[in-house]
Steps between C-alpha positions, in 0.01 A plus 500: 500500500326519164680387186470780244592439136620795290318532168639751248239694301677632187193706400543741795600844371838638594511855637803726458576760765804723542410658833366393838285804568380399843494225757265484798460245778152512652563252780409194293600560139774675307366710214733594215425750226720440195527766231640552153649823369376610159697775329331760278619567146775765512378847405681674216755746626467392863766308690257430785374142522156441644303193582251333731523226757196274481386215721579169329356276772431466870608188685367406843689230691428340835788552743631144445528556122662843552762341728561228240538767230747691717707186559508408132583856392781508756650179360468629142666833588787317673549286190491805272754680719747214448 
């Protein structure tokens, strides 16, 4: 088995998303589309709020990484529930 060293790259941009818009498994990879909701300025005299949901990023993971993500998310959610 190969020995892989983790190297952090602080210069990588962080992407904020507030919605998982879609998730597709194509037989080899899991494709996630993450979105952010942007609200419009309120219109005078109107109580209706409007906005747009825009794609923030798309992430494609091989099945092994998707399973690892699922496992780690499961552990985090269990910890948060406590």
